[in-house]
Backbone bond lengths (Angstrom), bond angles and torsions (degrees), N, CA, C in turn:
res aa  C-N    CA-C-N  psi(-1)  N-CA   C-N-CA  omega(-1)  CA-C   N-CA-C  phi
1 M - - - 1.447 - - 1.533 111.21 -
2 Q 1.332 116.91 -35.34 1.464 119.98 179.25 1.529 110.69 -60.60
3 G 1.341 117.06 -42.38 1.457 120.88 179.38 1.517 112.14 -60.76
4 L 1.320 116.85 -40.81 1.454 120.81 178.98 1.527 111.17 -62.80
5 V 1.309 116.32 -45.17 1.466 120.61 -179.99 1.530 110.45 -63.87
6 L 1.328 116.85 -44.09 1.467 120.24 179.26 1.529 111.02 -63.17
7 A 1.331 117.47 -42.86 1.460 120.90 179.47 1.525 110.62 -63.68
8 M 1.328 116.94 -40.32 1.461 120.60 -179.58 1.529 111.58 -68.20
9 L 1.318 116.93 -44.08 1.472 119.99 178.87 1.529 110.67 -63.84
10 G 1.318 116.13 -46.09 1.461 120.22 178.32 1.516 111.93 -63.42
11 G 1.339 116.40 -40.20 1.462 120.62 179.43 1.518 111.93 -62.36
12 A 1.325 116.40 -39.11 1.469 120.02 177.80 1.523 110.04 -63.24
13 L 1.322 116.79 -44.12 1.467 120.54 178.96 1.529 110.75 -64.28
14 G 1.331 116.87 -46.64 1.465 120.81 -179.71 1.515 112.88 -62.26
15 S 1.326 116.96 -40.74 1.468 120.71 178.48 1.520 110.97 -65.42
16 G 1.322 116.53 -39.02 1.460 119.94 176.54 1.517 111.77 -63.75
17 L 1.320 116.24 -42.10 1.468 120.26 177.69 1.526 110.80 -63.68
18 R 1.313 116.75 -40.00 1.466 121.62 179.05 1.527 109.90 -62.39
19 W 1.329 117.05 -41.42 1.461 121.97 177.95 1.528 109.74 -62.03
20 L 1.334 117.18 -42.36 1.467 120.64 179.12 1.527 111.55 -62.56
21 V 1.320 117.51 -37.77 1.474 120.52 176.78 1.528 109.51 -62.93
22 A 1.326 117.26 -43.79 1.467 120.67 179.94 1.526 111.10 -63.50
23 V 1.317 117.13 -43.31 1.466 121.34 179.23 1.527 109.94 -64.84
24 G 1.318 116.95 -43.04 1.458 121.05 179.25 1.521 112.29 -62.50
25 C 1.324 116.84 -42.47 1.467 120.14 178.36 1.529 110.61 -65.70
26 A 1.325 116.95 -42.41 1.467 120.15 179.85 1.526 110.80 -63.68
27 A 1.321 117.46 -39.15 1.471 121.43 -179.66 1.524 111.40 -65.02
28 R 1.312 116.78 -24.75 1.464 121.35 179.48 1.528 112.43 -97.88
29 G 1.325 116.00 9.31 1.463 120.11 178.81 1.516 113.31 74.45
30 L 1.315 117.12 20.80 1.464 120.87 -178.16 1.526 112.01 -99.23
31 D 1.322 116.98 28.85 1.458 119.54 -178.08 1.529 113.33 -104.22
32 R 1.316 117.34 3.97 1.474 119.28 176.20 1.514 110.76 -71.52
33 L 1.296 116.49 -32.86 1.462 122.64 172.20 1.526 106.78 -115.61
34 P 1.310 118.50 160.31 1.474 120.78 -174.99 1.531 113.74 -78.16
35 W 1.332 117.05 56.80 1.464 120.96 -177.93 1.525 112.97 -65.99
36 A 1.325 117.22 -35.67 1.467 120.00 -177.82 1.523 110.64 -63.28
37 T 1.311 117.29 -45.13 1.467 120.84 179.00 1.520 110.06 -65.97
38 F 1.333 116.22 -43.05 1.463 120.06 179.09 1.531 110.28 -59.63
39 A 1.324 117.10 -47.15 1.469 121.46 -178.84 1.531 111.00 -63.69
40 A 1.328 117.07 -45.28 1.467 120.28 -179.48 1.525 110.92 -62.17
41 N 1.323 116.69 -43.65 1.468 119.68 -179.50 1.528 111.82 -68.97
42 L 1.321 117.38 -35.89 1.458 121.16 179.04 1.531 111.25 -67.63
43 V 1.317 116.35 -50.78 1.470 120.83 179.23 1.529 110.06 -63.96
44 G 1.320 116.45 -42.85 1.462 120.31 178.80 1.509 112.20 -61.43
45 S 1.323 117.74 -40.59 1.467 121.17 178.88 1.522 111.38 -64.17
46 L 1.322 116.23 -41.44 1.468 120.40 177.46 1.529 110.23 -61.44
47 L 1.332 116.63 -49.34 1.458 120.42 -177.24 1.523 112.70 -68.41
48 I 1.326 117.51 -37.14 1.461 119.80 175.74 1.521 109.74 -64.28
49 G 1.337 117.49 -37.75 1.464 120.35 176.03 1.518 111.74 -59.39
50 V 1.328 116.34 -45.89 1.473 120.82 178.13 1.520 110.12 -60.57
51 L 1.323 116.40 -51.39 1.465 120.54 -174.70 1.529 112.27 -68.90
52 A 1.317 117.60 -34.29 1.467 120.07 177.61 1.525 110.54 -64.03
53 R 1.316 116.05 -40.53 1.474 120.00 177.72 1.522 110.42 -65.31
54 L 1.328 116.74 -42.18 1.462 120.38 178.57 1.526 111.38 -67.37
55 A 1.323 117.26 -34.91 1.466 121.26 -179.34 1.519 111.86 -70.70
56 A 1.336 116.71 -17.72 1.467 119.69 177.45 1.524 110.80 -66.81
57 E 1.323 116.40 -19.41 1.459 122.14 175.96 1.526 106.89 -115.81
58 P 1.346 118.23 98.82 1.470 120.92 -174.20 1.534 114.30 -54.19
59 A 1.320 118.11 -26.20 1.466 119.66 179.19 1.534 110.74 -68.82
60 R 1.326 117.37 -21.66 1.463 120.91 -178.58 1.529 112.18 -90.42
61 L 1.311 116.95 -39.60 1.459 121.39 -179.01 1.521 107.59 -146.78
62 G 1.305 116.18 102.23 1.456 120.72 -177.61 1.522 112.29 -69.78
63 E 1.304 116.01 168.51 1.464 122.08 -177.46 1.531 113.00 -59.83
64 P 1.335 120.03 -42.46 1.472 117.56 178.31 1.538 112.93 -60.66
65 M 1.323 117.64 -40.54 1.473 119.99 178.71 1.524 111.07 -69.27
66 R 1.335 117.01 -36.21 1.464 120.28 176.96 1.523 110.35 -61.62
67 V 1.323 116.67 -44.78 1.460 120.34 179.48 1.530 110.49 -63.85
68 L 1.317 116.93 -46.48 1.457 120.70 179.67 1.531 111.65 -59.66
69 L 1.331 116.51 -50.99 1.466 120.67 -172.36 1.525 114.22 -82.42
70 V 1.335 117.43 -48.73 1.473 120.34 -175.03 1.525 110.65 -79.81
71 V 1.322 116.23 -57.02 1.462 119.40 -177.72 1.530 110.51 -69.27
72 G 1.322 116.70 -46.57 1.453 120.97 -175.82 1.512 114.08 -78.12
73 V 1.338 116.62 -77.04 1.466 120.92 -173.08 1.531 111.47 -59.38
74 L 1.314 117.34 -55.72 1.471 118.96 -175.26 1.522 112.46 -75.94
75 G 1.331 117.04 -27.09 1.459 119.74 172.93 1.520 111.12 -65.10
76 G 1.337 116.57 -37.69 1.457 120.69 176.95 1.520 112.97 -77.14
77 F 1.324 116.52 -27.38 1.462 121.50 -177.63 1.526 111.81 -78.24
78 T 1.318 116.63 -45.08 1.472 120.30 179.94 1.522 108.78 -79.65
79 T 1.326 115.93 161.11 1.455 117.13 -173.23 1.522 112.62 -154.23
80 Y 1.324 115.71 97.28 1.458 118.87 174.72 1.523 110.47 -71.34
81 S 1.310 117.46 -38.43 1.465 119.83 -175.67 1.534 111.60 -62.57
82 S 1.323 117.57 -39.79 1.479 119.53 176.90 1.518 110.44 -67.06
83 F 1.328 116.52 -42.27 1.466 121.15 176.64 1.531 109.95 -56.53
84 N 1.323 116.49 -47.53 1.453 121.95 -179.20 1.533 110.96 -59.57
85 E 1.324 117.02 -47.49 1.465 120.78 -179.00 1.529 111.30 -65.08
86 E 1.321 117.19 -36.98 1.466 119.95 179.45 1.522 111.66 -66.96
87 V 1.318 117.35 -39.75 1.469 120.44 176.63 1.528 109.42 -64.28
88 L 1.328 116.77 -45.25 1.466 119.96 179.76 1.530 111.60 -63.50
89 R 1.341 117.50 -38.51 1.464 121.04 178.08 1.528 110.66 -63.07
90 L 1.335 116.25 -44.64 1.469 119.42 178.08 1.530 110.65 -61.01
91 L 1.321 116.96 -40.58 1.465 120.11 177.76 1.525 111.13 -64.76
92 R 1.327 117.80 -43.83 1.475 121.70 178.12 1.527 111.41 -61.31
93 D 1.342 115.46 -35.00 1.467 120.29 -179.34 1.525 112.47 -80.33
94 G 1.317 117.15 1.96 1.455 120.99 178.79 1.517 114.34 81.61
95 A 1.311 118.17 10.65 1.467 122.47 179.93 1.523 109.59 -94.74
96 T 1.315 115.66 61.45 1.461 121.76 -173.80 1.523 112.32 -60.60
97 S 1.325 117.42 -44.34 1.463 119.24 -178.39 1.533 110.84 -66.17
98 K 1.332 117.72 -38.48 1.475 120.49 176.00 1.523 110.36 -63.71
99 A 1.325 116.90 -43.25 1.466 121.34 -179.17 1.521 110.81 -61.88
100 L 1.310 116.50 -47.43 1.464 120.24 -179.19 1.524 111.26 -68.06
101 G 1.327 116.76 -39.63 1.459 120.22 177.55 1.518 111.94 -64.23
102 Y 1.336 116.40 -42.90 1.460 121.33 178.51 1.526 110.64 -63.58
103 A 1.314 116.73 -44.71 1.467 120.62 179.81 1.523 110.90 -62.63
104 A 1.315 116.59 -46.72 1.469 120.43 -179.42 1.529 111.28 -65.67
105 A 1.338 116.22 -44.66 1.466 119.71 -179.53 1.521 110.93 -62.56
106 T 1.332 116.81 -41.55 1.463 120.03 179.35 1.520 111.18 -63.28
107 M 1.316 116.77 -48.53 1.469 119.27 -178.28 1.524 111.88 -62.70
108 L 1.317 116.81 -46.94 1.465 119.54 -178.47 1.529 112.01 -67.98
109 A 1.323 117.07 -45.59 1.463 120.39 -178.19 1.523 111.34 -64.93
110 C 1.332 117.26 -40.72 1.460 119.77 -179.31 1.524 111.97 -70.49
111 L 1.322 117.67 -37.76 1.473 119.90 174.44 1.521 110.43 -62.41
112 L 1.313 116.68 -44.48 1.460 120.95 178.43 1.531 110.62 -63.56
113 A 1.331 117.29 -43.77 1.468 120.82 179.38 1.529 110.71 -61.32
114 G 1.324 117.75 -42.05 1.461 121.00 177.51 1.518 111.48 -62.21
115 A 1.327 116.47 -42.25 1.471 120.46 178.56 1.524 110.85 -65.30
116 V 1.324 117.35 -41.30 1.471 121.08 176.76 1.521 110.06 -62.39
117 G 1.328 117.16 -40.40 1.455 120.76 177.46 1.520 112.02 -59.88
118 H 1.331 117.18 -45.29 1.468 121.08 176.37 1.527 110.27 -60.14
119 W 1.324 115.98 -44.01 1.465 120.89 -178.64 1.528 111.07 -63.60
120 L 1.335 116.58 -46.29 1.468 120.20 179.37 1.525 111.68 -61.01
121 A 1.323 116.81 -43.58 1.469 119.71 178.64 1.523 110.40 -64.53
122 G 1.317 116.58 -35.55 1.458 119.89 176.90 1.522 111.33 -63.50
123 L 1.331 116.87 -41.86 1.454 120.55 176.93 1.532 110.43 -61.97
124 A 1.319 115.82 -43.55 1.470 120.18 -177.67 1.526 111.36 -66.29
125 T 1.333 117.20 -36.98 1.451 119.10 -177.54 1.522 112.60 -78.10
126 R 1.313 117.55 -24.93 1.485 119.61 176.87 1.516 111.18 -68.15
127 G 1.330 115.49 -36.55 1.462 120.15 -177.58 1.516 112.85 -79.65
128 A 1.313 117.17 -17.33 1.480 119.78 -175.65 1.501 112.55 -91.51
């Protein structure tokens, strides 16, 4: 039951943060392309990479904190479903090259961000 509560609390926080990113991007005129989703997924992938590496050593990040931060906060912050709908919308609108470019850029950038996150956490744990 504790895990469920932590995931729900973290998810509420992450979803709120995701909404703020979308509002911030729209206020700056960055809503013509799906920059908010791209940014949330990129930052989320980096942070999940860091936390996943730290969670591999329970003394550094215990299971309750992993559930709160990774499953809850970052699970609510990142958004595959929005990414999926945005790619499909671009395809429906006939913007095939934009859709494919966005999909490829998201997948590659997020994989790279996750790997960088693992690497950064590894550097931090070696020094500690």
